[in-house]
Backbone as CSV, one residue per row, in Angstrom:
resi,resn,N_x,N_y,N_z,CA_x,CA_y,CA_z,C_x,C_y,C_z
1,MET,0.736,-1.442,0.651,-0.533,0.127,0.397,0.468,1.390,-0.256
2,GLY,2.284,1.274,0.321,3.407,2.279,0.198,3.303,3.410,-0.702
3,ARG,3.300,2.358,-2.323,3.986,2.957,-2.890,2.086,3.645,-3.980
4,TYR,0.806,2.987,-3.907,0.525,2.548,-3.966,-0.327,4.635,-4.514
5,ASN,-0.598,5.268,-6.181,-0.729,6.290,-6.388,0.609,7.470,-6.001
6,LYS,1.840,6.830,-5.907,2.426,7.582,-5.607,3.556,8.583,-6.746
7,ASN,3.598,7.699,-8.098,3.924,8.799,-8.607,3.150,9.786,-9.628
8,ARG,3.991,10.969,-9.785,3.243,12.102,-10.645,3.390,12.282,-11.774
9,MET,2.112,12.762,-12.668,2.981,13.004,-14.109,3.909,14.366,-14.429
10,PRO,4.479,14.358,-15.343,5.152,15.419,-14.753,4.048,16.928,-15.263
11,SER,4.775,17.774,-15.163,4.252,19.456,-15.345,3.555,19.349,-16.541
12,TYR,2.819,20.349,-16.328,1.886,19.947,-18.417,1.732,21.436,-18.530
13,ILE,2.825,22.557,-18.978,2.658,23.685,-18.990,2.608,23.990,-20.910
14,ARG,1.349,25.010,-21.278,1.220,25.040,-22.803,0.425,26.900,-21.964
15,MET,0.442,27.131,-23.260,0.122,28.777,-23.661,-0.264,28.622,-24.702
16,ASP,-1.526,29.275,-25.251,-2.379,29.530,-26.277,-2.421,31.462,-26.387
17,LEU,-2.664,31.338,-27.488,-2.536,32.165,-28.147,-4.218,32.872,-29.674
18,ARG,-5.023,33.398,-29.217,-5.499,33.520,-29.978,-6.037,34.869,-30.305
19,ILE,-6.410,35.729,-31.145,-6.201,37.499,-31.709,-7.718,37.191,-32.562
20,ASP,-9.013,38.321,-32.115,-9.889,37.915,-32.831,-10.223,39.530,-33.633
21,ARG,-10.913,39.305,-34.795,-11.575,40.583,-35.284,-13.001,40.922,-35.061
22,LYS,-13.305,41.701,-35.148,-15.062,41.897,-35.292,-15.369,43.052,-35.415
23,PHE,-16.350,42.404,-36.883,-16.754,43.505,-37.745,-18.545,43.942,-37.935
24,TYR,-18.798,44.995,-37.463,-19.858,45.154,-37.176,-21.051,45.149,-39.240
25,PHE,-22.046,44.717,-39.185,-23.015,44.758,-40.017,-24.386,45.576,-39.919
26,ASN,-24.480,46.024,-40.777,-26.566,46.124,-40.412,-27.086,45.178,-39.509
27,SER,-27.237,44.253,-39.890,-28.139,43.051,-38.601,-27.574,42.212,-38.217
28,PHE,-26.230,42.076,-38.362,-26.031,40.452,-37.791,-23.558,41.697,-37.622
29,ASN,-23.625,40.545,-36.748,-21.906,40.977,-36.411,-21.262,40.018,-37.012
30,LEU,-20.051,39.318,-37.399,-19.228,39.291,-37.984,-17.810,38.581,-37.338
31,ILE,-17.239,37.249,-37.378,-15.988,37.532,-35.788,-15.207,36.763,-36.601
32,THR,-14.364,36.859,-37.199,-13.155,36.155,-37.735,-11.619,35.982,-36.263
33,TYR,-11.090,35.082,-36.451,-10.180,34.077,-35.047,-9.050,33.386,-36.096
34,ILE,-7.629,33.645,-35.131,-6.837,32.700,-35.986,-6.431,32.077,-34.165
35,GLU,-6.160,31.324,-33.297,-4.938,30.951,-33.156,-4.281,29.917,-32.654
36,VAL,-3.406,30.357,-31.528,-2.142,29.040,-31.593,-2.423,28.295,-30.247
37,GLN,-2.958,27.519,-30.799,-2.360,26.553,-29.312,-1.484,25.832,-29.350
38,ASN,-0.997,25.566,-27.248,0.739,25.259,-27.551,1.617,25.809,-28.358
39,LEU,1.762,27.025,-27.500,2.498,27.751,-28.430,4.260,27.575,-28.821
40,PHE,4.288,26.857,-26.869,5.237,26.564,-26.648,5.976,25.339,-27.314
41,ASN,5.309,25.048,-28.438,5.563,23.256,-28.873,5.847,22.528,-27.872
42,ARG,5.225,22.187,-27.003,6.159,21.573,-25.751,5.301,19.492,-25.753
43,SER,5.909,19.103,-25.276,5.541,17.710,-25.675,4.553,17.348,-23.850
44,ASN,3.752,17.441,-23.330,3.069,17.481,-22.987,2.756,16.019,-22.669
45,VAL,2.598,15.548,-21.477,1.755,14.257,-21.131,0.445,13.707,-20.912
46,TYR,-0.587,13.183,-22.079,-1.966,13.935,-21.579,-2.375,12.107,-21.120
47,GLU,-1.650,11.170,-21.161,-1.945,9.704,-20.298,-0.549,8.420,-20.143
48,TYR,-0.823,8.415,-19.638,0.037,6.624,-19.281,-1.263,5.652,-19.599
49,TYR,-1.072,4.507,-19.910,-1.959,3.301,-21.340,-0.738,2.382,-20.900
50,TRP,-0.920,0.493,-20.816,-0.394,-0.439,-20.596,-0.624,-0.984,-22.119
51,LYS,0.329,-1.347,-23.542,0.317,-1.048,-24.439,0.609,-2.889,-24.577
52,TYR,-0.635,-3.694,-24.632,-0.813,-5.056,-24.911,0.401,-5.914,-25.256
53,SER,0.501,-5.106,-26.953,1.309,-5.796,-27.711,2.589,-6.082,-26.931
54,SER,3.416,-5.173,-26.292,4.910,-4.985,-26.256,4.968,-5.502,-24.650
55,ASN,3.574,-5.284,-24.365,3.093,-5.937,-22.397,4.097,-4.911,-21.503
56,SER,4.276,-3.680,-21.675,5.028,-2.682,-21.513,3.914,-0.851,-21.616
57,PRO,4.191,-0.381,-20.356,3.187,1.102,-20.015,4.219,1.948,-22.530
58,ALA,3.489,2.460,-22.263,3.393,3.559,-23.230,2.739,5.195,-22.836
59,VAL,2.801,5.956,-23.758,2.740,7.457,-23.437,1.738,7.627,-24.177
60,ASN,0.586,8.572,-24.461,0.340,9.460,-25.423,0.569,10.791,-24.541
61,TYR,0.654,11.812,-25.965,2.057,13.417,-25.714,0.168,14.386,-26.231
62,ASP,-0.110,15.035,-25.382,-1.315,15.610,-25.997,-1.534,16.608,-27.339
63,TRP,-1.261,17.863,-28.065,-1.279,18.249,-29.308,0.080,19.043,-29.347
64,GLN,0.603,18.716,-30.010,1.594,20.069,-30.048,1.476,21.174,-30.806
65,ILE,1.938,21.751,-31.335,1.620,23.346,-32.069,0.492,23.620,-32.859
66,LEU,-0.635,23.821,-32.451,-1.853,23.506,-33.426,-2.337,25.011,-34.174
67,PRO,-1.682,25.295,-35.764,-2.467,26.802,-35.591,-4.361,26.291,-35.817
68,VAL,-5.461,27.616,-35.247,-6.880,27.634,-35.871,-7.231,28.529,-36.277
69,PHE,-8.186,28.367,-37.194,-8.653,29.521,-37.966,-10.576,29.189,-37.323
70,GLY,-10.671,30.651,-37.790,-12.496,30.204,-37.655,-13.194,31.768,-38.038
71,VAL,-14.738,31.384,-37.781,-15.277,32.334,-38.364,-16.691,32.371,-37.322
72,SER,-17.356,33.520,-37.354,-18.108,33.216,-36.456,-19.717,34.300,-36.992
73,ALA,-20.391,34.396,-36.693,-21.630,35.329,-36.604,-22.739,35.508,-35.818
74,GLN,-23.245,36.440,-35.588,-23.881,37.145,-34.370,-25.416,37.831,-35.030
75,PHE,-26.248,36.687,-35.138,-27.589,37.719,-35.617,-28.273,38.654,-34.920
């Protein structure tokens, strides 16, 4: 019982940056944005799991740098 849940995952460090631009029209608004997720491009551990094919523990990593673009309309 002494070692149960003793290990911890490594620190999770991530910075996201987003820039929005809003355009006003008579009957609606249009919002465009550009976003960069995980700006530092760090390989963060998402989870550990057991890989049955090799009978050993393995690691899943979270997304590295990810650009996102979008448009939204408000009526």
